[in-house]
N, C-alpha and C positions, 0 to 999 in steps of 0.2 A: 545317540549311538549307544550309550551306556544303558539306557532303558530298553532298547531293542535286544542287545546281547544278553542282558540279565533275564528278561522275560523269555527269550528263546532258550537259554540254558536251563532255567527252571522247568519250563514246559517239556523240554526234551528229556530231561532226567526223570520226569514223572510219567510220560506217555510213550516213549520210545522203547524198543526192545533193548535187551541188555547189550547185544553186539553193537547196535547203533549208538547207545550211550557211551560205550567204551571207545568207539571210533571217532565220534564227533564232539563230545563235550570237552575234551582237553583244549582244543582250539578255540571254541567259543568261550570257555571259561578264561583262557588267557586274554582274549580280546576284551572281555568284560572288565577284568582287573586292569588292563592297560587303559581302557577308557575311563575308569573311575579315577585312576591315579593321575591322569592328565587334567582332570578337572580341579577347580578350586574347592574349598571345603564345603560350602552350602550346596553347590550342584552335585558334588560327590555323594554327599549324604542322601540327596534326592535320588541320585542314580542307583544307589543301593537299596534304599527303602521302598521306593515305588514298585520295582518288580517283585519284591518280597510281599508287600501288601497286596498286590494284584493277585499273586499266586494264592495267598492264604484266604483273602476275603472274597475274591471274585470266582476264582477257579476251584476253591475248596481243597487245596492241597494242604497236607500236614507238615509241620516243621520237623517233627521227630518221626 
């Protein structure tokens, strides 16, 4: 679940319009943080780093 919400949040902030980002990302971001906090340490790190690596390496999004 953390992988899905993280990937969805990153993709949405990079591809959607400004209004869509302002409307939808707070709820998706909250669900991502909640999903990561519910996991133990190793799966939580995996749940944070995997969507980031997917976005940077596969999709070509910039971090800055």
